[in-house]
C-alpha positions as CSV (number, residue, x, y, z in Angstrom):
1,M,36.7,103.1,62.1
2,R,37.8,106.2,64.2
3,L,39.0,105.1,67.0
4,V,39.8,107.3,70.4
5,S,40.9,106.7,74.0
6,H,39.1,109.1,76.3
7,H,39.3,110.0,79.8
8,A,36.9,108.6,82.3
9,G,37.3,109.3,85.9
10,D,40.8,108.2,86.5
11,A,40.7,105.8,83.6
12,V,41.5,105.8,79.9
13,R,39.0,103.7,78.0
14,P,39.0,102.9,74.4
15,G,36.1,104.4,72.2
16,A,34.9,105.6,68.7
17,L,33.7,108.8,67.2
18,V,30.0,107.7,65.4
19,P,28.6,110.8,63.4
20,G,25.4,112.0,64.9
21,P,23.0,114.6,65.3
22,G,24.8,118.0,65.6
23,G,28.3,116.3,64.8
24,D,30.4,113.4,66.2
25,R,29.5,111.5,69.0
26,L,31.2,109.3,71.6
27,L,30.8,105.2,71.4
28,D,32.5,103.8,74.8
29,L,34.3,100.6,73.6
30,S,35.1,99.3,77.1
31,P,32.1,97.6,77.3
32,A,32.6,95.7,74.4
33,L,36.4,95.4,75.1
34,P,36.5,94.9,78.4
35,G,40.3,95.6,80.0
36,R,41.6,96.3,75.9
37,A,43.2,99.6,74.3
38,V,42.8,101.3,70.7
39,V,46.0,99.5,70.0
40,D,44.8,96.1,70.7
41,V,41.9,96.9,67.9
42,L,44.6,97.4,65.6
43,R,46.9,94.4,66.0
44,D,44.2,92.1,66.5
45,P,41.5,91.4,63.8
46,A,38.9,89.6,66.5
47,L,38.7,92.6,68.5
48,H,38.3,94.8,65.6
49,A,35.3,93.1,64.3
50,A,33.9,93.1,68.1
51,A,34.5,97.1,67.9
52,Q,33.0,97.3,64.3
53,A,30.0,95.6,65.8
54,A,29.8,97.8,68.4
55,V,29.8,100.5,66.1
56,D,27.3,99.1,63.6
57,A,24.7,98.4,66.6
58,A,25.1,101.9,68.2
59,D,22.4,104.7,68.4
60,P,24.1,107.8,67.8
61,A,21.1,109.9,69.4
62,C,21.7,107.7,72.7
63,L,25.4,108.4,73.0
64,P,27.3,111.8,74.5
65,D,28.6,114.7,72.3
66,A,32.3,113.7,71.7
67,A,33.4,117.4,72.6
68,S,31.9,117.1,76.1
69,V,34.6,114.3,76.4
70,R,38.4,114.9,77.0
71,L,40.4,112.6,74.3
72,A,43.9,111.3,75.4
73,P,46.4,110.3,72.9
74,P,44.8,107.7,70.9
75,V,47.7,105.3,71.1
76,R,50.7,105.6,73.4
77,P,53.5,104.7,71.4
78,G,56.7,103.5,72.3
79,T,58.9,104.9,69.5
80,I,58.1,108.2,67.8
81,L,59.8,108.8,64.2
82,C,59.5,111.6,62.6
83,L,60.4,112.7,58.7
84,G,62.0,116.0,57.4
85,H,61.3,117.5,54.5
86,S,59.2,114.7,52.8
87,Y,56.4,116.7,50.4
88,A,57.5,117.3,46.9
89,G,58.3,121.5,47.6
90,H,59.6,120.8,50.9
91,L,62.7,119.0,50.0
92,G,65.5,121.4,51.2
93,R,67.4,124.3,49.2
94,D,70.3,122.2,47.7
95,R,67.4,120.0,45.8
96,A,66.5,120.6,42.4
97,P,62.5,120.6,41.0
98,G,61.8,116.8,41.1
99,D,65.0,115.8,42.4
100,V,63.6,113.4,45.4
101,P,65.6,111.8,48.0
102,E,66.2,108.1,48.1
103,H,66.0,107.8,51.8
104,P,63.7,109.5,54.1
105,N,65.2,112.0,56.5
106,V,64.5,110.3,59.7
107,F,64.4,111.5,63.7
108,V,63.1,110.9,66.7
109,K,60.6,112.4,69.4
110,T,60.9,111.0,72.8
111,A,58.2,109.9,74.9
112,N,58.0,113.0,76.9
113,T,56.6,115.1,73.8
114,L,53.0,113.3,73.5
115,C,50.1,115.1,74.6
116,G,46.0,114.5,73.8
117,P,43.7,116.5,71.0
118,D,42.6,118.3,74.2
119,D,45.7,119.1,75.8
120,P,46.8,122.7,75.5
121,V,50.6,122.7,74.6
122,V,53.0,125.0,77.4
123,L,55.5,127.2,75.5
124,P,58.4,127.0,77.9
125,P,60.1,130.2,78.8
126,A,63.3,128.7,77.7
127,V,61.7,128.7,73.9
128,Q,61.5,131.3,71.8
129,H,60.7,130.6,68.6
130,A,58.4,127.6,68.4
131,D,56.9,126.9,65.4
132,Y,54.1,124.0,64.5
133,E,54.2,121.0,61.7
134,G,50.7,119.7,60.5
135,E,51.3,116.0,59.7
136,I,49.6,112.6,58.7
137,A,51.2,110.0,61.2
138,V,50.9,106.4,60.7
139,V,50.2,104.2,63.3
140,V,51.8,100.7,63.6
141,G,49.4,97.7,63.9
142,R,51.4,94.4,63.7
143,R,54.7,94.1,65.2
144,A,57.5,94.5,62.0
145,H,60.8,93.5,61.7
146,R,62.7,93.6,58.3
147,V,59.2,93.7,56.5
148,P,59.2,93.2,52.6
149,L,58.1,96.4,50.8
150,A,55.0,94.2,49.3
151,Q,54.1,93.1,52.9
152,A,54.1,96.6,54.6
153,E,50.7,98.2,54.3
154,A,49.3,95.2,56.2
155,H,51.6,96.1,59.2
156,V,49.5,99.9,58.9
157,G,46.9,99.8,61.8
158,G,45.4,103.3,60.9
159,L,46.3,107.0,59.9
160,T,46.0,109.8,62.9
161,L,47.0,113.5,63.0
162,F,50.2,115.1,64.5
163,D,51.3,118.4,65.2
164,D,55.2,118.3,65.2
165,V,55.6,121.1,67.4
166,S,59.1,122.5,66.9
167,A,61.6,124.8,68.8
168,R,63.8,126.2,66.1
169,D,65.7,128.5,68.1
170,W,67.3,125.4,70.3
171,Q,66.8,123.2,66.9
172,S,69.6,125.2,65.1
173,R,71.9,125.2,68.4
174,T,73.2,122.2,67.1
175,S,74.0,119.6,64.4
176,Q,71.3,117.4,65.6
177,W,67.5,118.6,66.0
178,T,67.1,116.6,69.4
179,L,66.7,119.4,71.7
180,G,64.6,121.3,69.3
181,K,61.9,118.3,68.7
182,C,62.0,116.9,72.3
183,V,60.1,119.8,74.5
184,D,57.5,118.4,77.0
185,G,54.2,118.4,75.5
186,F,55.4,118.9,72.1
187,G,53.7,116.3,69.9
188,Q,49.9,116.5,69.9
189,L,48.5,113.4,68.6
190,G,45.0,113.0,67.3
191,P,42.1,112.8,67.9
192,A,41.7,109.4,66.6
193,V,43.3,106.7,64.6
194,V,41.1,106.3,61.4
195,T,41.6,102.3,60.7
196,A,43.6,101.0,57.6
197,D,40.6,99.5,55.9
198,E,39.4,102.9,55.8
199,A,42.1,105.6,55.9
200,L,44.3,103.7,53.1
201,P,45.3,104.8,50.5
202,I,47.0,108.0,51.7
203,T,46.5,109.6,47.9
204,G,44.2,112.2,47.1
205,R,43.7,113.9,50.5
206,E,44.0,117.7,51.0
207,L,45.7,118.9,53.8
208,T,45.5,122.1,55.5
209,V,46.6,124.0,58.2
210,E,45.4,127.6,59.8
211,R,46.9,129.6,62.0
212,D,44.3,131.5,63.7
213,G,42.0,131.1,61.0
214,V,44.3,131.9,58.4
215,V,45.3,128.9,55.8
216,T,49.1,128.7,56.2
217,V,49.7,125.2,54.5
218,R,47.9,123.7,51.8
219,S,48.7,120.6,50.0
220,S,47.6,117.3,48.6
221,T,49.1,114.2,49.7
222,D,49.8,113.4,46.3
223,A,52.9,115.2,47.0
224,L,54.2,113.2,49.6
225,V,57.2,111.1,48.5
226,F,57.3,108.2,50.7
227,S,54.3,106.4,51.7
228,P,53.3,104.5,54.7
229,A,53.9,100.9,53.4
230,F,57.5,102.2,52.3
231,L,58.5,103.9,55.5
232,I,57.4,101.0,57.5
233,H,59.3,98.5,55.5
234,H,62.4,101.2,55.3
235,L,62.5,101.5,59.3
236,S,61.9,98.1,60.2
237,Q,65.2,96.9,58.1
238,V,67.0,98.5,61.2
239,L,64.7,98.8,64.2
240,T,61.8,96.8,65.0
241,L,58.1,98.8,65.1
242,E,55.9,97.6,67.5
243,P,51.9,97.8,67.4
244,G,51.1,101.4,68.4
245,D,54.5,103.2,67.6
246,V,53.8,106.2,65.4
247,I,55.3,107.3,62.1
248,A,54.8,110.9,61.1
249,T,55.3,111.4,57.9
250,G,56.5,114.9,57.3
251,T,54.8,118.7,56.8
252,P,54.5,120.2,53.6
253,A,56.1,123.5,53.0
254,K,54.1,126.8,54.5
255,L,52.6,128.9,51.3
256,P,54.9,131.3,50.3
257,E,53.1,134.5,52.0
258,A,52.6,132.8,55.6
259,A,56.2,131.9,55.0
260,A,57.3,135.4,54.9
261,A,54.7,136.7,57.4
262,H,55.8,134.1,60.1
263,V,56.0,135.1,63.9
264,P,57.0,132.7,66.4
265,L,54.1,131.0,68.2
266,R,52.6,132.9,70.9
267,H,50.4,132.6,74.1
268,G,46.9,132.1,73.0
269,D,47.5,130.9,69.4
270,A,45.6,127.9,67.6
271,V,46.5,125.6,64.7
272,T,44.4,123.7,63.4
273,I,45.6,120.6,61.2
274,A,42.6,119.1,58.8
275,V,43.2,116.1,56.3
276,T,40.6,115.0,54.0
277,G,39.0,111.8,56.0
278,L,41.1,111.9,58.6
279,G,39.1,114.7,60.8
280,S,41.1,118.0,62.3
281,L,43.5,118.5,65.3
282,T,43.6,121.9,67.1
283,T,46.5,122.8,69.1
284,T,46.1,125.8,71.6
285,F,49.3,127.5,72.8
286,V,49.9,129.0,76.1
287,A,52.8,130.6,78.0
288,G,54.3,128.4,80.7
289,A,55.3,130.2,83.8
290,S,58.7,131.6,84.5
291,S,61.1,129.4,86.6
292,A,61.4,129.8,90.1
293,P,64.8,132.3,91.0
294,R,68.0,130.4,91.4
295,P,68.5,130.5,95.6
296,T,71.5,132.6,96.4
297,P,74.8,130.8,97.2
298,G,74.7,130.8,101.0
299,G,71.6,131.6,101.5
300,P,68.4,129.7,102.2
301,Q,68.1,126.7,100.5
């Protein structure tokens, strides 16, 4: 299933994308799952079965066009963990070809970064060099605490797409990446969580990123160093992962010609991440309003 969260008035409801005439249609799952959310479907086999039954029984011709509905982030993670340099060919200048790390390079994005697939990403005036990173994200389906590797795949709820938008100028100002990674809205997630029964294994998929219609990244998931199962195993040794938590698996390197021509993101730019079997996610960037001037000392407050 391709599970989504969608806005309905003041509420956010669970749903599923269903192939139909002219494209995807949206099935509202709230009648079948009253009071539940996408994360509940990922962690509860009975709710997963109820959602699947609703999808199987749906008539796509009677459903609204998914493009007419505003989507929210499919889950609301308590923890967002991300990987740096996790594809072969993007492991850092200090590594020889074929020399892969034993442990993943992990950093955190905070909750303020999260935005939905239909939300524009605002470029604040303080950020002069914003960049994009097209990634596959693992969504945790079951609580994971010191999980053995052999059991870790059972804790994968599904896979989705993630744009780890990054402020390179702020990222390079300190020895830590935090401020460059945690700008408001710099973590677009979605549109759908493809459940693990359809999303795994992750191998053999093509990942592409286009900026304004030009392909800037093209890679195979076969180049991904760390599998979803290994990541859940590894991370759960020191922190407990809860259902709905997100692990972004990192970005491949830009193509050489795209890297050479790269300029910071600007107002109106659009970036589309596409992965075989997981769909596509388009981020639109808009310039943020300048901050109001500070009051003159001794003047009106």
